[in-house]
N, C-alpha and C positions, 0 to 999 in steps of 0.2 A: 474307857479303853474301847477302842473301836475294832470290833471283830469283822474285818473285811475279808480276810484271808487266812490260810493256815498259818503261816508265820506269826502273824500278830496274836492268834489265839494261843500258839506255843509259848511265846514270849510273856503273855499274861499269865498263863498257868505256872510256868517256871518262876515269875516274879512272887507269886503266892507262896510257892514252895520254899523259896529262899527265906522269905519272911518268917515263915513257920519253923524252919530248922534253926534260924538265929534265936527264936524264942525258946525252943526245946533243948538246944545243946548245954545250956547252963544247969539242966537238972541232972540228977544222979542216974536216971534211967533214960538218958537220951538215946541210947543206942536201940533200946526197945522201942522208943517212941518213933525214932526214925524208921525203923522197919515197918510199924504200923502205918506210918504216913505214906511210905512207897505203896502199900497195899491200897489204902484209902484213895490216894491220888490216881492210881490205875484203874480202879472202879469208876471213880467220879469223872475222869476224862472220857471213859466210854459213853457214860450218861450225858455229858456236856457235849459230844459229838453229835448226839441224837437230836439235841434241841438247837444246835448252833445254826442249822439251816432256817429255823423259824425265828432267829434272834435278830432284832433290829434295834437300832440305835435310838430308843425311846426311854432311856432311864435305867438301863441295867449296866451302867458303867461302874467299874470298880476303881477305887483310886485311893492312895494314901492320903492320910489327913495330916496336915502340916509336917509332912515327911517323918512322921512317927511310924516305926516299924511294927509297932504292936497294936496299931489301929487301922482297920479297913473299913470303908464306908461304901454301901451301895446306894446309889441315887434313889431315893424314894422309899428307903427302909432304914432301919436302925444300923448304928456301927457296931462292929465286933471288936470287944476289947480281949486281947489274949494274955491272960496271966501265965507268970512262970511257974506253972505247976502240972501236974499230970492230967488235967482235964483240957489241955491245949489241943490234943488230938481231936477229941469229940468236938470241941468247939469249932476247930477248923473244918472238920468234916460237915458239920451242919452248917457252917457259913457258906461252903462251896455248894453244897446241896440247896440252900435257900436261894443262892445266887442263880443256880439253875431254875428253880422255881419261879424267880423273878423274871427270867428270860421268857419264861411260859406265860406268866401273867401279863408281861408287855407284848406279846404276840396276840394274845386274846384281846387286849385293850386296842390294838391296832385294827384288828378285825371287826371290833365293835364300833370304832370310830368310822372305819370306811363302808361299813354295810349298815344303813340305817333302816329301822322299821317305821312303818306308818305311825304307830302309837308314838314313837320318839320324835316324829317329824310334825307333831301337832303344833308346837309353839312356831315353827317356821312357816307352815301353812297359813296360820293366824296373821303372823306378821306381813306375808305376802298379799294376802286378801286385803287387809287394812290399806297397805301402801298402794294397792291397786285401786282403791276408791277414788284416788286423785286422778285417775285418767278416764273416768266415767264421763266428766264434762268434755273431754276431747271427743268422744263419739257424740254426745249431746250437740257440740258445735256444728257437726257435720249436718245433723237432720233438722236442727232447729229452724233454719232458714227456710226449709221446705213447708213448715206449719206458719212460720211467721209471715212471709212474703204473700201468700194468697190473702190473708186476713188484712193485711195492711193494703192491699189493693182493691179491696171491697169499697163500694160507694160510702158506706157508712162508717168507715175507719176513722178513728180520732186522729190518726197521723197518716194522711194520704201520701203516696209516695209514686213516683215515676218509675218507668222501666229502667232508666239509668240509674236511679237511686236504688232500685231493687238489686241491680247487679253489684252495686258497691257493697250493700249489706251482706250479700252471699260471699264476696271475694275477700272482704276486709280480714277475715279470719285466717285465710291462707296466707295472705300478704305479710300479715303481722307475726305469724308463727315463728318464723326464725328469730325474731328479737329475743324471745324467751329461750330458744334453743341455743343461742350463742351466749347467752347470759348465765345459763344454768350450771356450766361447767366450773367456772370460778366461784359462783356462789355455793355450790354444794362442796366444794373443796375447802372453801373457808370457814363456812358456818356448819357444815355437816349434812349428812343425808337427812336426818329426822327433822332438823330445823327447816330444811328447805321443803320437805314433804308439807310440813304444816304451813309455811308461807304460801305455797302454791295454791292452797284453798282460799286464802284470803282475797287475791284479785277475783278468782271465780266468784266468790260470795258477793263482791262488790258489783260485778259486772251484771249478775242476775237481778240485784236490786235497782240498778240504773234501768235496765230493760223494763222491769215491772212498774216502775214509777215514771218512764219515759214520758214526756209531752211533745217532744220534737225529733226530727230525724237525726240531728247531730248527737244527740244524748244515745241513740241507738248505734250510732258510728263508734263513738268513745267506747260503748260497752263492747262492741264486737272486736275492737282492736286489743282491749283489755282481755277478752277471752282467748283471742288468737295467741297473744303473748304468754298467757297463763297455760295454754295448751303446750306451748314449747317447753314449759319448766317441767312438764310431767315426765320428762326423761329421767329425773331423779327417781321414780319409782322402779324403772327397770334396773337401775345401777344399785339401788338398795337391796332389791330381791335377789340380785345375782350375789351380794355380799353377805346375806344372812341365811343362805340355804345351803344345803348339803349338795356337793357335786352329784349324787343320784338323784335328788329332788329338783335340782335347779331347772333342768330343761322343761320339766312340766309346770312349775310354778312362774317361771318367765312367759310361759304362754298365756298366763293370765291376764297379762297386758291386753292382748288382742280380745280376749273374751270380754273385758270390762268395756273396752272401746265398742264392741258390738253390743253389748248390753245398754250402753248409752243410747245407742241409735234406736234400738228397740223400745226402750222406755220413752223416748220422746215420741215415737209413733203411736204408742199405747195411750198416753196421756193426751194426745191430740184428738182421741175420739171422744173425750169427756170435757176437756176445759179449753179455755182460750189462751192466747199467748201470754197474757199478763199472768194468769193464775199459773201457768206452767213455769214463768220465770220465777215466781215466789217460791214454788215447790222446789226448783234446782237450788236456789238460794238456802233453803232449809237443809237439802242434802249437802251442800258445801260446808255449812255450819257443824252439822252433825259428824262430818268427816274430821273436822279439826279435833274433836273431843277423842274420837277414836284413835287418832294419830298420836296423841299424847301419851297413850299406852305403850307404845313401841320402844324397843331399845335402840340406841344408837349402832351404826354399823362398826363391828370391830375391826373391819379391814381400814375404814376410814381413821379410826382413832390411831391405830399403829402407825398408819402412813403420815399422818398429818398432825397427830397430838402425841409426840413422843413422852411427854412428861405425865401422861394420863394413862399409865397401864392399868390402874386399878379400874377406871371406866371400861377399857376393853374387856377385861376379866369378867365384870358384872354383865356387859352386854352378851358375851358369849355364854355366861351361866343361864341367862334369860332364853337363849336360842337352844342349848343342849343343857337338859336338867341334870345329866350325869356328870358329877364334878370331875371325874377323870377324863371322861370324853371332852368336856369342855377344856380343860387344860391342855389337852392332847392337841385340840384344834387350835388353840391360842398359839402353842409353840409351833404348829405348822403354818400359821400366818407370819410369825416372825421368820421362820426358815424361808418362806416364799419371797420376804423382802430382802433378806440378807444372802440367801443361799447356803446357810448354815444348817448343820444338823440339829436334831433335838437336844435341847439343854434348858436348865431353867433360865427363865427370863427376868430381866430387870429393865429399868428405865433406860440404862446407858446403852442397851442393845439397839434401840429404836432410832435409825437415822434416815430421814426421809430424803429423798433425791430431789434435786430441783434444777432449773436452768433449761436452756433451749437444747443442750446436747442430748437430753433424754429422748428428744423426737427424732433423733438420727439413729437410734437403736433399732435394730431389726425386729425386736419384740414390740415396737411400737409402730414403725411405719408399714410394716408388711400386713399386720391386721387392719390397719387403717385403709390402705389401698384396697384390700380384699372387700372391705365393707363398702366402700364407694362403689366398686363395680358391681356389687351384688345388689345394691340399690338402683343402680343404672339398668340392669336387666330387669329388675322388679317393675320399675316405671315403663320401659319400652315394652314389657309383655303385655301392658294393658291392665295389669291386676287392679289398678285403682281407677283408671280412667273410664273403664267400663260401668263402674258403679256411679260416677258422676253423671254419665249421659245415658243410663239404663233405659229411662223411659223413651228417649229419642231413638236409641238404638232398637228397642222392641218395636217401635213404630217403623223403622226403616225395614226390618226383616218381615214386615207384614201386619203384625199387631193381631192377627187372627188365630188365636191359640185353642180354640175350641169354645164350647158353650159355658158362659159364666166366668171367663178368664180373660180380662183384658190387660192392656200394658200395665196398669196400676196394681192389679191382682199378682201380675209376674213380678212386679217390684217389690211387693210385700214378700212373695215367696223367695226372692233372692236374698232379702234380708234376713230371713228366718233360716236360710240354708247357711249363710254367712256364720250367722250366731252358733249354730249347731256345730259347724265344721270347725270353728275356733275352739270349741270344747273338746272335739275330738282330737284336734291337732295338739292341744295341750297335754291330753293323756297319752297320745301316741309317741310324743317327744321323749317321755320318760322310758318307753319301752324299746323304741327303735332309734332315737337319737336324730341329729339334725341332718346329716348327709343323705341318708335314705328318704326322708321325708321331702327334703329340697328336690331330689332327683325324681322321685315319683310325682310330686306336685307339678314340676316342670314338664315332664313328659305327659302328664294328664291333659295339662293346658294345651299342649302342642297337638295332641291326637283330636281334643274336642274342637279346637279351632280350625285345624285342617280338616277335620270331617265337615264342619259347617260350611266351610269355603268350597270344598268339593261338592257337597250337596246342593249348594245354590248354582255351582256351574252345571251340574247334571239337571236341575230343574229348567235351567235356562235353555238347555238343548231341547228338553221335552216341550217347552213352550214354543221355541222356534219350530221345531217339527210340527207342533200342532198348528201353528199359523200357517205354514207351507202347505199342509194337507187340507186344511179347512178354510183358510183365508180369513179367520175370525179370531180375535184374541181369546185366550183360554180364561176360564172362570177363576175366581179368587181361591187359591188353595189353602189347605190347613198348614199353618206355619208351626205347628207344635214340635216337630222334630228339631227345627232350628231352636226353639226356645230350650229344648232339653240339652242341645249342645252348649248353649251359653250358660246355663245353670250348672252343667258338669264343668264347665270352664272356671266359674266362680267357685263352685265346690272344690276343685283340685287346687285352685289358688289359695284359698283359705287354709287348706291342709299344710301349705309350707311357705310359698313365695310372698304370700301376703304378711306372714307372721315371722318367720324364722329370721330375717334380716334384722328386724328390730330387737329381737332378744338377744342376737350375737352381740349386740353393743355392749351389754352387760357381762359378756363372758370373755370376749377376746382381747379387749383392750385393757392394759395393766391398770391396776388402781391408781397409780400416780397420776395418770392422764385421762382416766376414764371419763371423769366430769367435763373436762374441757374438750376433749376429742369426741365424746358422745354427743354433746350439743352441736359441735361442728358438722358431724355426720348426719344428724337429724335436719339441721339447716340446710345442707347441701340436698337431701333428700326431698325435702319440700320444695325447695327451688326446682328441682327435677319434676316434680309432681305438677307444679303450677305450669311450667313450660310445656309438659305434655298435654295437660289438660287444655291449655289454651290454644294449641295448634290442631287438636283432635277433630274439631269439626271441620276445619279446612282440609285436613288429611283426608277425612272420610268423603268429602265432596271431590278430592282429586282421585282417590283410589276406588271409591265405592265401598260397600260393606263387605263385599267379597275380597277385595283387595286387603281391607283391614284385617279380616281373618287370616289370610296368608301372612301378613306382616307380623300379627301376633303369634302365629305359629312359629315363624322363624326366629324371632326373638326369644321366645320361650325356650326353644331347642338350644339356642346359643347359651342361655342362662344355665341349662342343665349341663353341657359341656364345661362351662366355666366353674360350676360347683363340683362337678366330678374331679376336675384337675387341681383346683386351689382351695376348696373349702375343706378343712380339717374336722374331724369328729370331736365334739366337745362334750358328748354325753359322758358323765362319770368321770370327767377329768377335773383335776384341781387347777386353780389359776396357775400355780407354777408349772404344771405340767403342760398347760396350754402355751405358756410362754416360752418354754423350751422347745415346743414344735415350730415357733416362728423365729427362734435364733439358730436353726440348723443351717 
């Protein structure tokens, strides 16, 4: 019985009253019993009014069983059999009181399900960490060429390479990555999130073995293409994490994706201090192999099972019991997933309820195309703001701004400092996203990037005026100045970028896209993002020659501020929201 308004409440109570009268009027004392019923119902209605405000439709429904006027059942509790005797009044009273108690229990269950404790979230944290093991190689891919190319270019290298061949080794990863991004959607939808997580590690394992045993340049080419395509498949880690985590924990745990990518970069730099490129390749192959065994421990995504495997409800129930150890909470979340797929209220679930949607028409629904367009524009502003390109050309940019940062700190020391800041800030961003949400971090991040790059540009302009005045007054060129302030501005720019713009657009893929299309459209969005990244990285040197470093800073400041304006207007807050609530935002 749905208790959404006072009329429905009154109707339900009168229905119970009529059933009880029909039971009692056949007895000799029916008049006395009827009087007692009036008294009981009056008292109980007052009590029910107090709990109705907390009552939600999660199992406290009362219904007649098989149209039997003597039997009433409460979902989730035992049925009441009213015999034709003088105990009918006490049974009826206890029934309605128990019904009220069930409502209170239901309200507590809903509160328990919506507010998760850290101790209860441990299985979700473990699952997210294991899933993110697959993105470590994505960070390794970025940094590995930095240690591979110098060693191959040495005179004693077993595989000598030219400058042209070195550029192909570095760029093949970026060019081939969209191959995996486009394929990941259909693959994860057909075979499941867990299966594809495991499958992602296999080509990574193969590529590192190829590099470790390579005897020619073409073997390295093949391995790099394989590594790039495999990195495109790692989108499944974002999708999986979003589907196995509680809405309160999801923002933080999705941030682990950036943390593990940054860890892959740092791990590569650390190992390069002790080992050669071949030994490092074998170490990475071992890490990929170990990841496979860890991934076998994970449950399948219950969202995927409900959406794409309608005949395997038991599998969905086992998966969600792995995630939520409390049986009542897991059943509540299972029914919530069913509700998000069908728009129905809480009710007992069965196999016939799950009907996945298909066809091209789903892409024309606002809940699909609106978040898709929003993500594409967010990635456009992400790339144009220079959040990634500055990392690719960090050493060259440090040299452009002078490279004189004080005693003992050259451009390579500044690069190491930049990498450490990015790693630390990715951890900070992951924690902050759980407390502050997406929108504040995106806006603060963009404003910080705007201020830092604008300050750097104005500082360079101010220093140019001082130098010109010095030349005009003395007729000689000024000495080399300390460029530490510009380095601080650049590091602040990277720091603020890692707080939001570098991280959040990627994690939003797992949140704002509906489950039915999350795999396909997630891969498409990531492919477009990497095409944008490739274009920006490719034209950056020419843009810097055209506008100069000062002009580049002004350009980054402008695009960062435009990104802030876009996020403020169009980006919804997803923190603590269920998938169905996020979908409702885009259907308004």
